[in-house]
Structure formats: C-alpha cells, structure tokens
N, C-alpha and C positions, 0 to 999 in steps of 0.2 A: 361860608360854604356856598358853593355854586349850585344852583338848581337848573336842570335842563328841562326845557319845555318842548314837547313834540307837538308840532302843528299837525293837523290831519293830513296835510299834503305830504309831509315828511314820512309819516307813518305809512302812507300808501306806497311810497317809493321803496321803503324797507321790505314791505310785504311782497311787492312784485319781485324784488331781488331774490328773496328766499324761495318763492315759487319757481322762479326761473332756474335757480340752481338745482332744485329738487327734481325738476322735470328733465334734466339732461340725461340722454341715453348713455349707458355705460360704455357703449362703443365710441362715444365721443372722446373718452379718456384713453381708449386703446384702439386707435384707428388701424393699426397694423402691428400685430404681435408676432415678432419673429422668435422670441424666446422669453420664457417667464422665469425670472430669478426666484430661487427658493429662499423662503424666509428662514428655514432651518436646513442647512446643507446636509445632504445624504451621501453615503458611500455608494459609488457606482455599482449597479447590479448588472453584470454582463449578460444575464439572461433576458433583460428588458432591452428591447431595441429602442423604443421611444414611447414615453407616456405623456409628452408635451408639457410636462411640469418639471419635476426634479430629476427624472431619469431619461434625459434626452441624449442617450449614449451614441446614437447614430443619427446625424442630421438627414432629413428627408427634403432635398432641395425643391421638390415639386409640391410640397405640402406646406400650407400656411397655418400657423398656430392661431386659433380663435377661441372665443368664449364658447363653451358647450351650449348648443341651442336647446338642449333638453336634459337638464340635470335630474334624471329620474331613472327608475328601473335598473337596467344592467350597468349604467354608467352615470355616477353622480359627481364625477370629477369636474373641476372648474374649467380646465382648458383641454381642448382636443385639436386634432388636425383637420384641415379642410382640403380636400383634393378634388379638382375639377377634371373629369375624364375628357381627354381630347377626342377628336372625331374618329380616328382610325379604329378598326375592329380589334387590333392587337397592340394599341398603345398601352403602355404599362408604367407602373410605379416601380422603379428599380432601386433596391437597397443593396449597396455594395459594401461588404464587410472589409474588403481590402486584404483579406487573409482567409484561410479555411475556417468555416463555421464549425464550432465545437458542438457536434451532435451526439456525443458519446452517451450522455444521460438525458439531457433535455432536448427532445427532438420532435415535439409537437408544437407547431406554430399556432399562436392564437392572436386574434385581432377583433376589436369591437368596431362595429360599423352601424351607422345610421344613415339611411338614404331613402329616397322616394322611388328609386329605380330597382325593379326586380330583374334578376338575371343570374348569370354564373360568375362567381368569384373564383378565379384560378390562381393558385399559388404554385410557383415553380422554383426549384433550386437548380442553379447552373453556375457556370463561370469558373469551375475548378477542373481537376483532372478527371473527375467522374462524369458520366453521362447525365444530362439533365433529367429531372423527374418532375411530374406535375400531379397535383391533387386538387380536386374541385370541391366547391361548396355552393349551395344554391341559396341565393338571397330571395326570400319570399315575403318576409315581414318588412313592409315599407313604412311603418309608423313608429317603431321603437328602436332603441339600441339593442343589438344582438351580438353575442360573441360567437365567432366561428373558429373551429379548430381544424387543423390540417396535420394528419398523422404522417410524419416523415421518419418514424422509428426504424424503418428498414434501410435508412441511410446513415445509421449510427457510425459506420466505419468508412463513409465515403467522403470525398473532397469536393466541397462546393464553396464558392465565395460570394455568391449573389442570391438574394431572395427577390423574386419578381412577382408583382401582383397585377393581374389583369382584371379590371372591373368591367362587368358586362362583357365577358370575354367572347370574342368572335363576332361582335355586333358593331356595325358602324353607327355612330351616334352624332348628335348635333354639336357636341363640344361644350354643352352647358350643363351636363349632368354632374351633380355635386354629391360627394361622399364625405361624410364626417367619420374620421377614424380615430381610434385611441387604443392605448395599452397594447402595443405590438410587442410580443414577447415569445420566448421559448419556454415551454413547460415540460414537465416529466410526463412521458406517455404512460397510459394505464398498462399494467403488466397483464398480458392475456393469459399468462401461465399460472396466475394465482388460483389455487384450488385444484389444479390438474394433478391427478395421481400418476405416479411413475408406472410405466408399462414396459417391462423389461423385454417383451417380444419385439419392441421397436428399438432398432439399433440407433438410429438418429433421424429425426425429421426436421432438424435445423430450426425448430421452433421451440416447443415445450418438452420434447422427449429427446434430449441429447444424452442418451445413456451410454454411448461409446464414443470416445474421441476418434476422429479421422484426421490424422496429422497433415496429410497431403491435400486436404480439401478446405477451401476458404468459404466462410459464411457470407452470403450476399443476398440482396433482394431478388426474389424469384423473377426471372425474365420470361417473357412470352407465355404468360398465364393462359391456361385453357381449361376445359372441363375436367381433364385428368389431373391437373395440378394448378390449384389456385391459392396455394399457401403463401404466406408472407415471405418466408426465407427458404433458401435452397443452398446447396453446396456447389462450389465451382472448382473444377479440377482441370489442370493443364497437363495433357498427356506428354510426358517428356520423351526425348529421343530414345529409340530402342524398341525392339519388337515386343519385349516382355516387361516393360515398365508397368507398375501396378499400384493400386490403392490397397493398402493393408489395414484391416481392422483387427486389432489384437484385443481379444476379450480378457486375456490374462487368466483365464480359467476355462474349463470345459464348457462349450456352448450347450445349453439345454435344448435338445432336438427331439425330445420324447413325443411331443404333440405338435409343436410348431416347427415344421421342418421344410417349409417351402419358402425360399428366400425371394423377396420381392423388392424391386427398386424402380423408381421413376427416373427416366433419363431424357434429357434433351441433347441430342447428339449433332455434331457438325458434319459427320461423314457416316456412311454405311459401313458395316463391318461386324465382326464377331465380338460379342461381350461374353467373356469367360468368367464364371464364378467358381472359385475353388475353396474347399475346406481343407485345412491342414493344421500342423502345429501341435497336435496332441499325440496320443499313443496309437491312434488309428492311422491307417494309410490315407494319403491325400486323395480327394475325389474332385473331379471337374464336371461342370455342366455348362453347355453353351447356349446362347440365344443369339439370333441374328437380328441386328439392328438394320432395318430397311427404311425406316422413316427418319428424316433429318429435319431439323429446324422446328420441331414441335415435341411436346412432352408425350412419352409413351411409357407404359408400365410393362416390365419384363419379369417373368417368374422362372425360378430355378428349383426343380423338384429334388430335394435331398431327403425324401421320406425313407430312403433305404439306409440312411445314417441315423435313424432314431435312437439307436443304442450305442452309437460310436462316440469316440472321444476326439474332438477337434477344438482348438482354441483360437484359430484365426480364420477370417474370411478375407480372401484375396480376389480383387477384381481387376481383370485385364481388359482395358478398352481397346478396340481394334486389335485384338490379340494376334500376335505373330506378324504384325506389319510394322516395318521401320517407319517412323514418322519424323517430321522436322521439328517437333517439340513445340508447335504453336497451336495444336488442335485443342479447343476448349470444350469440355463436357460439363453439363450441369446435372446434378443428381438430387434426389429428394426421397423422403419416406422409405428409407432402408429398414426392412423389418423381416421377421420370420413369421409366417402365417400357417394356419392349419391347412392340411390338404383338403380341398373342397372338391366334391364330385359334381360337376355341372349337370350331370344326368339324374341327380337325385330328384325324385318326384315326377320324372318323365314317364308317361304311360305308354306302353308298347303299342305301336300302330302296325298291325300285320300287313297293311297295304304297302308299307315301306320295306323294300327289300334290304337296303343298306344306305345310310347317309354318312357312314364313317364317323359319326359323332355319337349321338345317343340312341339312334335307331339302327343298331346293327343286328338285324333280325334273321340273318342267314350266315352260313359259313362259306369260306372260300377255300375249297379243298386243294387248290394247287394248279398245276399244269402251266400256268404263267407266273412269272415273277411279279409279286405285288407288294406294296407297302403303303400304310396310311401315313400321309405326310401333310405338312402345312400347305394350304392352298397357294400355289405359285402366282395366282392372279385373282385376288378376291375383289372382283368387280363385275359389272354387267349382270349377266344371268346367274352368277354364283358368287355370293359374298361369304359363304360359310368358311369356317376355320380349317377344317380337315377334309381331305379328299383322298382318293385311292390312286396311287401311281401304278400304272400297268405297263410292264415291259414285254412287248410282243415280238416274237420271232417272225419278222415280215417275210422271211424266205419260206416259211411253212404255211401252206394255204389254209389248214384246218386246225391249227392250235387254238385253244379257246379258253375263255374266262368263265368259270362256272360258279353260280351261287346256289347253294343247296339249302332248301327250307327244312328238310328233314321230315316233311309231311306234305299233304296236298295243299296247293295254293288256292285260296278262295278267289275265284274269278267271276262270281255270280254278277256282281255289279261293277267292280273295279277291274277292268280287263284291257285297259290301254297302258302298255308298258312305256314308261318315260325314263330317260337317262340324260344327264348333263355330261358333256364331253368337251375337253380342251385338247385339241389335236394340232400337230404341226403340219399335217397334210391331209388332203381330201382322199378318202378311201371308201370302198364298200364296207357295209356293216350288216352282219346277219344276226338277228335275235331268234332264239329257239327255246321252246318249252319242251321239257322231256322229263323222264325219270319216274313217271307214275304209271297208272294202268292204261292211260290213253296213249295213242300214237303220238310221236313227236310232231310239233308244229313249228314251221319256220316262216319268218317274215323278213324280207330283205329291205334294207334301207341304205343310206349312205351318209358319211360324214362330209358335209359340204362347207362348213365354216372353219376357217383356219386361223389360229392365233388368238382366239377368244372363246369364252364359254358359249355353248349353244345347247339347246335342249332338243332331243329327238324323240319321236313317238312311234310306237309300233302297235298296230291294231290287232288285238287278240280277242275281239268281241265274239268271234265264232267259237271260242273255247270256254264260254261261260259255264258250261256244265261238265267240262273235261277234268281229268285228274292228272296233274303234273306236280312234280316236286322240285324241279330245278329250272333255273333260267341260265341260258348259255349265250355268250357273245363271241362272235368271230370278227376280230378287227382285221380289216383288209382281207375279208373272207374270200377264199378260192383264188387268191393271188399270191405270187411269190416274188414280187418286185420290190419288196422292202428290204430293210436291214435286219440283222439278227437282234438288234436292240431298239426297235421302234417304241417310242414312249407315248402313252396316252394317259391323261388325267380324267377320272370319271367321278361322278357324285350324284347323290339324290336319285337312286334307282328305286322306282316305285310303280305300283299299279294304281291307276286313277280312272275315274269315270270319263266318259267321252267329253272332250272339250274341242269344239270346232276350231278354236283359235290356238290350240296347242302347236308350238313350233313356228307360229307365224312371226316373222321378223318385222318390227316396225318400219314402215316406209313413210318418212316425214314429208314426202311429196303429196301424200294423202292426208288431207286435213281431218276428215272423219267420214267413215262409211257406216257408222253406227252398228258395226259388227266387230270384226277383228282388228280394224285399223282406226282406233279412236285416239288419234295422236294429238289433236287440239280439243281441249275440253270446252263445251259450251258452259259459260259461267253466269250469264245474265242476259237480258234484263226483262225478258218477257217469258211467259210460261212455255215449257217445252217438255217432251217426253219421248223416249224411244219406244216405238210400237211396231207391231207386225205391219208389213207393207199392205195398205188397203187396196192397192191396184197393181198386182203383179202382171204387168203387160208392157208391151212396147220396149223402150230402151231400159227399163228398170224392172228386173224380176228378182231382185234381192229380197231376203226375208225381212230385214229390219230397216226402218227409216225413222226420221225425226219428225214428230208432229209439233208444229209451232202455232201457238195461239196469239195472234197479234191484235192489239187494240187499234182498230182502223180509224178511230176518232182522234188518235194521238199521232201527229205527223212524224215524230222523231223517236218513238220507242223502238228498241233495237234488239237484235240477237247477237251476242258477242262470243267469239271463239278465241281462247287464249292458249297459245303454244307454251307460254312460260319461258320462252327463250327467243332469240332473234330468228325470224323466219329467213331461210336461205332463198333469196330470190335471184341469185346470180345467173342461173340458167333456166329454171322453171319459174315463170312469173306471170302466167296467165291462169287466173282463177276460174275453175269450172264448177258448176253446181247443177244438179238435177232437181227440178221443182214440179210438183203437182199442185195446181191451184184451180179454184172454181171460177176465178175471174182474172182478167188482165189488169195489172197495176204497175206503177213505177217500182223499180228496185234499185237501191243504192248500195254499192259495196265500198267499204272504207278500210284502209290500213292505218293503224295507229299503235300507240303504246310503247314505242321505242324512242331513240334519241332523234330520229328524223321527224320532220313535220308530217302531219296526217295527209293521206292521199285519198281522194274520192273518185270513183268512176260510176257514172250513172248508166243504168240499163233499164230493161222493162220485161216483165212477165207478159208474153204476148199470146201464149196458148193456154186455153182453159180446158180442164178436165182430161188432161193427158200429161204423162211424164215428158218433160222437155229439158234439154241441157242448155244452159246459158254460160257465156264466157265474158270475163272482165279482164281487160288488158292492163296489167301493171308492169309492163316491160321497162318503163322509165324509172322504176323503183329497184332495178337490179342491184344497185349498190347501197340501197337505203337500209335503215334500221327500224324494223317494225316487229311487234310481238303479237298483235291482235288483228282479227278480221271481224268487222262489224257489218251486219246486214240490216237494212231498213226496208221492210216490206211496206208497199204503198207509201214510200217516203215522201215527206212534205205534203201529204194529203190527209184530210180528216173526213172523207166521205164514206168510210167503211163502217163496220159495226164494232162493238166492243169485244167481239170474239171471232174475228176472221181467222180461218184455218188455212195453213199451208203445210204441205209435206215436202221435206227436202232430203236429199241423199247424195252420196258420192262427191263430197266437196274435195277438190284436189287441185294441185298445181301442175301445169304442163308447160 
C-alpha cells in the first residue's frame, strides 16, 4: 500500500487553488446570457411575453438577460432583463407580436421594474388597424422591484400588434440609464362591475348597466373624454344613408314611464342637426320630442321630456340622428348613458326675488298680457353678457310706432331702493327704446333710451330713481318707439328684466385700451407685488377730478419691487402702443415701465416722475412692440434706487393705451 505524504508547500498550493475557485464571481461563468435553458421544460403560456427564464415567448432584441441584481421583495427570480435607455426623449422598447394581440380577456399589461431613475413609464398599443392608445405609470420607487399595471381593458375588441414601452418618457437622457425588467405579461383586468346592482332606469351605459341591447351600436373606448362624460366605454353609431335611418331600442314590453319619464342621452356628434327621440311600438300613439345638437366634437347631454306619457304604453325608443337629412353614410356619432330620469324642477328651492321682473327661468314674477307676440325660447347666443338658458323672443310690428310689450306685477312695484330698471337685449338693429311705468295710482313715467349694440347681448339701464315713492303696477317697453320704419316681424330677444340699486358702471362696455381707471374700466387687474388699494381721490384737482384712484405703497429701500397689472391675455399693441399714466407723488423719482409675460422678450422703457404734489400724466412709448406678445405691465417706482423709505406713497390713475 502506498502512502502519500503532503509537504507543507503542496498543501499551500491546494488551499490557494480552492480559495481562488471559491472567490470567482458568478458573472465569470455567465459573461453574456442571451437565453437561459429550462431544467424542466414548461408549456408556453401566451399571456406571458417574457420572464427571461422558461417563458421567453417573445424575444426582446434590445434587452439582455442577466442575473437578478436584487433577488428580494417583488421579484425573487434568478434571471431578469437589462435595458439601457438610449439618449432620445422618445426612444422606446418595441415588442412586435407580428399579429393582433388577443386582448379579449387578458388586457392588463404588467411589468416588474427595478431602476434608480424616477420618471414616467408609458405603455402604448399600436401597429394594427385600431388607433394607438397610451397609458402612463409613475416610477417613484428607485430602490426596489415594483410591479406596474397598465389597464387596456377598453381595447378588448381592438386590433393592435405592437406594445411599445417608453422609459422616462419625454425626457432626453445620457444614454446610460439602466432598467431591469421582468415578468412582462398580460393579466385579467379587475371587473369594475362586481357588486353593481341592476338599475332598470338606465337603458345602456356601455359599462355596467347594459340593460337593453342596441343592435346598431358598437361598444368602444370612450373618445374625447370631458367633464360630461369620462366613462370607460361608449357606443359608436354610423348614421347610414337616408333621412330617417334610426337607432331602435326595443324593450320587448311596455316601458315603465310612471315616474322616470325624461329620456337623457350623452352624445358626441360630428355635425349639427336635430336629434329626434320617439316612443312607439305599444298600444299608445307614437310621440316625438326634438333636441337641437349645436355643439360638435365634444360630449353634451340632451334631455327629452316624455312626462306626458307617464300612463301610456310604448315598447320602443327610436333615435333619429340629424333627423330628416339625407347623409352619405359616413357620419359617426358616439353615445353614452342612455336612461330615463325623473322630472326635475330646476327652480325647486329658488326664493322669489320681487326686484326681478322676469328672467324667463325661475324668477317669472310678472305676467305678459299680450299685445306683442312672445315666446320663451332657448338662448340663441349664450355668451358675453348673457349665458342663461332661456330668454324671451319678442316679435314687434316695426311699422306700428306704439305697439308695446307689457309686464304686469298685479300690484304696486317696490321702488324705494331698487329703482334702476335693467334689461338685457339681443337685437339685429339699433333702434330707439322707451321704458314706461304705469298702471297704478301715480301718473305714468317715461324714460327714453336706445338699443345701440347689434348682434350681441347688451344690458341697458333706465333711471326711475325719481319714482321711489310712486305707485306703478306695470312696466312697458316700446321697441323702435315712435318709429314706423321697421318690418311687421322685427325680432328682439330679451332677458333678466329687473330693478336694481344705482350702479354707476351699469351698461359700461369694457374698453381694453384702458388698462385701469379704478372705477368702471378695471380691465387689467393689479396682481402684485407691493401693497395697493383703491381709495377716494385725495386731490381732486388739475387733470384728475375722478372719484377713485389707486394708492400704492412702495418700499423705497428696495430697488426692484414692482406693481404688476395682468390682462390675462395678449395685449393688443397693433395701433395703440403708448402707455399713459397719471401720477401724484410727493417727490421726483425714476420710473420704469416694462412689458412682459407673453411669448416675446420683455421690453423696458425708462421715464421719471418729474412733478411733485400735483397730478401729472406720463407717457411711455412702446410703439416698437406693435407686433409683440405681452400680457403684463410692470411699474417700478424709484426703480434701481434704494434712497426712499419703507413706505413711500404714490397715487396713480387712468392707465391707458393711446
């Protein structure tokens, strides 16, 4: 038998060899891992895109398989993907499925990410016959593995072939940002309708209350979401050729209209036109109600009052889009939230205000006994001075000098404090307008005025303050009074007829060439940055006898504190571009005027307050800014100086452009 003897030197060599082998980094054995063979083969799971181990069902050419740098928390798998984000703001990892992605049931995309870079992770579906759609997630945890989910459930019936991932979307980077990714897969979306109770007053909301089938309408993701409709799904309807092509909802039994009998529908329409809703198909005669679609390209809700049918028998609801108009068969309408609602009175809880004669909504505090043809109608121009829903249409015989519109209170009008008559009018031409009080124990009182604004709403005021103690029951208006040069059907729209207290600014039309006169033309708002207040003019003399001015308290020890006026829009300097300002100051100081706040570079013009203890007007020439874009005027009193006190006072007034 042989005996082996180890010399100390041999033993040392063996130990060094063992230590050397034990200290080898695992990466030495896996310098570049393109794919990891499975010790136990698995059946391919098509819902898994790639887990960088046994389910590498789609290769990601820009991603390198590496050992997991942190086998803990949300991801303890052995191998993961390593992706280095290129420099461009919209460089992306593109996963091409080569065929439509099956999103019918599993339509939430999930991915695990570990990175040291915070930012937006954007997932986008594209590359098929459907329009692209994006969903964002925010990466904020830069220490651990985190799984992110992207809900594409509204694409369940759409056609996409590519999944595109933008890491740190929209941000230019150095090209060295590393993202470790793993377990890219499609998962079943949470059913939002679990636990939702059936509500049969809802016909179809295309989400959880699909209580009636609408065969002509396709379920799609809601386009152009806004405050009126932010739901996930809506219906798509293509209006076929023919003036009376229709959407028919067949209930198969009498519709219960006993309490819920106002039909409501949200519509996103491509064209303006009439939307006609019709009830039919039962033992009762058919009935139609129309709504005018005037807004296109955004969601609006329309209501159809069928309260007269509470006890009738109808089984079908028929909708005619662009009723009566032949179309080319390509107009696409989107609809949502079809339902029957209870009749709601918008005037419930409104307290009568006797100072309002009539607003043709909830304050109809007088009767209209006739003499002129009138009808309460939808406001034809809800903008500017009048955005209310309902107004009065008045048809005046312009060939009759003294035909009149009469409002009868049925008792004495209280004029003790509210004795200025105000009325909003939308007219097609300028004409004389006579307002008259009569019908009580006091003699009639007339005040002449004139309609001066054409084509838009304007408010007119009639001073009846001398009738504070008088007794009148009626208000009478003579349109085109004492004239016969009109037509037999002159039309005026009127609204918000009321008595109010004296308002010196009533009827004043904003003049944007006036920055601010601190009375009725306060068109640019002082917004900062030194103390200011509107006060009574302390020195009504010389060039300024107005009642109100602005008192400015400037810290004269701060060279650059400023008073800022903000128009909130681009200042029109095309023709009027010389800034004028009246100032009363106790001392002469430098004054800097500056334009800024728009897309153009700031512009400064230096001047000086040269007169003390008297109102003086100063001018700053900005004519070289005629085509510039500015929104703010900035004034630096005693600019670039610090020789004042902490409470230097200046009075200013009548800032304007000439």
